[in-house]
C-alpha positions as CSV (number, residue, x, y, z in Angstrom):
1,M,1.1,8.5,-13.1
2,E,5.1,9.1,-13.4
3,D,6.4,10.0,-16.9
4,K,8.9,6.4,-16.6
5,L,9.5,4.2,-13.8
6,T,12.6,3.5,-12.5
7,Y,14.4,0.3,-10.9
8,K,15.6,3.2,-8.3
9,S,12.5,5.3,-8.7
10,A,10.1,2.1,-7.7
11,M,12.4,0.9,-5.1
12,E,12.5,4.1,-3.5
13,E,8.2,4.4,-3.4
14,I,8.3,1.4,-1.5
15,E,10.2,2.8,0.7
16,S,8.3,4.9,1.2
17,L,4.9,3.1,1.4
18,V,7.2,0.4,3.8
19,K,8.3,3.0,6.9
20,L,4.6,4.4,6.4
21,L,3.3,1.3,7.3
22,E,6.0,0.5,9.7
23,E,4.6,4.1,11.8
24,N,1.1,3.2,11.1
25,K,0.8,6.5,9.6
26,L,-2.1,5.1,7.3
27,D,-5.4,5.2,7.8
28,V,-7.4,2.6,6.5
29,D,-8.7,4.5,3.8
30,E,-5.8,4.4,2.6
31,L,-3.6,1.4,3.1
32,S,-6.1,-1.1,1.1
33,E,-5.1,1.7,-1.9
34,K,-0.6,1.7,-0.6
35,V,-0.8,-2.2,-1.0
36,K,-2.6,-2.6,-3.9
37,R,0.0,0.6,-5.5
38,M,3.4,-1.6,-3.5
39,A,1.8,-5.0,-5.5
40,V,2.6,-3.3,-8.6
41,L,5.8,-2.0,-7.6
42,V,7.5,-5.6,-6.5
43,E,5.8,-6.6,-9.8
44,F,7.8,-3.7,-11.2
45,C,11.3,-4.7,-9.6
46,K,10.9,-8.6,-10.0
47,S,9.8,-8.0,-13.3
48,K,13.2,-5.5,-14.5
49,L,15.0,-7.9,-12.0
50,H,14.4,-10.5,-14.7
51,R,14.7,-9.2,-18.0
52,T,17.6,-7.3,-16.6
53,E,19.3,-11.2,-15.4
54,E,17.9,-11.7,-19.2
55,D,20.4,-9.6,-20.7
56,V,23.3,-9.2,-18.9
57,N,22.9,-13.8,-19.4
58,N,23.5,-12.8,-23.6
59,V,25.9,-10.5,-23.6
60,L,27.7,-12.9,-21.2
61,K,26.5,-16.2,-24.1
62,S,27.8,-14.2,-26.7
63,I,31.7,-13.4,-25.5
64,T,32.0,-17.0,-24.5
65,E,30.8,-17.8,-27.8
């Protein structure tokens, strides 16, 4: 689907999908597909944030040792 998903592009897609939902611009046929896509994107973002937090903590730990 995409070459390489980034946190920024995932958040932009989530925001776009949320806007469609809020404005009732999705028909029933699209709704399930879009909600599933949002779930994938949210999981990607959570994972990316967790990995980044671990990386930052490791760097800070190495600096203080």
